[in-house]
N, C-alpha and C positions, 0 to 999 in steps of 0.2 A: 530696962527701967528708965535709963537716961533718955532714950529715944522717945518714949511716950511723954515724958515731962517736957522735952523740947517741942514735940508736936503740939501739946496742949498750949504751951506758951505762944508759939507762932500762930496758932488758931485764934487765941484770945486777942493777940495784937492785930490780926487781920480784921476780926469782927469790930474791934474798937475803932480802927481806922475807917471802916465802912460807915459806922454810926456817926462819927464826928466830922467826916468830910462833907462839905456842902454839896448838894445835888446841883447839877448843871441846870440853869434856868432854861436854856434853849439847847436843842440838839446841836452837836458839834458837826460841822460840815468839813469834809475832806477837801484839800485843794484840788483844783483841776489838774488833770494829767499834763505833765510838762511836755513840751515839744522836744523831739529828739535832738541831741547836741552831737555834732560830729566830733569824735575823739580819736586822735592818732595814737597808735601803738606800734612801736618798733621792737621786734624780737631779734636777738642775736644768739648764735650758738657758738660757744667756745669749747674747743677740744681740751679735755683735762690735761694740764701741763703742756699745752701747745697753743695754737692760734685759732682764729675764727674760721669756721667751716663755711666756705662759699663756693663760688663757681668752679674752681679747679677740682673740687671733689663732687661736682654735680649738685651742690647745695644740699639743704636739709628741708624736708617737708614740715611746714608749721601748720598746725590745726588749732583753731581757737574756738572753744565751745562755752556755752553757759554752764558753769559747774553744777548747778542745781537741776536744770531741765534737760541738759544734754544738747540743746539747740546749737546747731552749727552757726557760728557768727561769721567766720571767714577762714580761708586757708590759702597757702601760697608756699613759695620756695625762697630760701635765703639766696641772695645774689651779691656778688662783690668779692673783694680781695680778702686776704688772710690777716690783714692788719700790719702794724709796725713791729717787725721782728725784734728790734732793739728794745722797744718799750715793753713788749709782752714777755720776751724770753730772757732778756739780759739785765734789765733794771729791776730794782726792788719796787713792788707794788705799794702804793700808798692808799690807805683807806679813803674811799670817796673819790679818788682820782680816776677818771675813765681810762680804760685800756683801748677802747675803740677809737679809730680815726674815722673821718668821714667816708673813706673808701672801704672800710671793713664791712664784711658781708652782713646783710640784714634782710629781714622781711618787714615791710611797713604796711599797715592797713589802717583804714579809717572806719570806725564802728559808730553807728548812731545809737546814743544812749539816752534813755529817758530818766534813768535813775542809776545809782551805783549798782554795779553788777559784779558778782564773783565769777571769774572765768578760769577755765583750765586751758593751759597752753601746752601742747604736746609737740615735741620735735622728734622726727624720725629720719634717720639717714646715717651716713651720707648716701645720697641717691646714686652717685657714680660708682659706689663700691657696695653693691647689694649683699655680698658675702660678709660684710662688716657692719651691717645695719644694727644700730643701737637706738634706744628710745629714752628720752628724758622728758620730764613734765614738771609743771609747777601750777599751783592754784594761787590766784592773785586777784585782788579787788581793783576795779577800774571805776573812775568817777567821771561823770559827764564834764567835758571841757578840760579835764586835767590830763593833758597829753603826756605820754610816756615815750618820748622820742629823742631825748637828748643824751649825749654821752654813750654809756653802755646800754641805756634804755632797760629793757627786760632781757637779761642774759641767762640762758640755760647752759649748764656745763655738761658736756657729753664725754664720758670715758670711752676708751677703746683704741684699737689699732686696726689699720687696714692692711691685710696680707694678700699679696698676689703671688702665686706660685708661677715662676717663669719657666722652670725646667725641672723635671720632664713635663711635657704637655699633658693635659688631662686624659687624652685618649691613648696614652702609651701603655702597652702591656709589658710586664717584666717577666721574662721566662727564667725558670730555675730559681731555686731558693737553696742556699743563701745567694744573694746577688749584691753587687756593688752598684749603688745608684747615686749619681750626683744630683743634688737638689739646689736650685737657685731660686731665691725669692726676693721680693721687694716688700719691706715692712716699714710703714710710716704711721705716725700718729694721725688720728682723724683730722 
């Protein structure tokens, strides 16, 4: 009962607005399409509870698409260092204060934008540790001429660990069960 009363009220308000609004004397013309504006976007990938993922781990593949159409806008790989260990791992983080230093790993692209665009940024990696591949993504609006390339820029956080079994080698066959096997491994944050 309440829904139908609300519907009737809204319908009456809409009709009244249409009756009392003045009609446009001339047709409205849309503005000419804007020229594309080069807009810089820097993407960084931070390992959860660790540092930036860059060259030492083979980098992270960054893919940027239009979130609505799926059109590929650009792609590349993060390059650079892991950042300032003291700043990232030992000091308290302050809201709004960047963690990235100029040498911290990043992928920077310039995208020609005619209008604001909703993008999807996907990070996949680390490339140098395929057994530990993780994917992180974010949807974000970008606006022509409003560069996102300072400080931490657009940072995705990627959880996970990279594990390398050092001993025994993968091709080793173990005879007899039960057996005693020594396992050595290297385990690091992404």
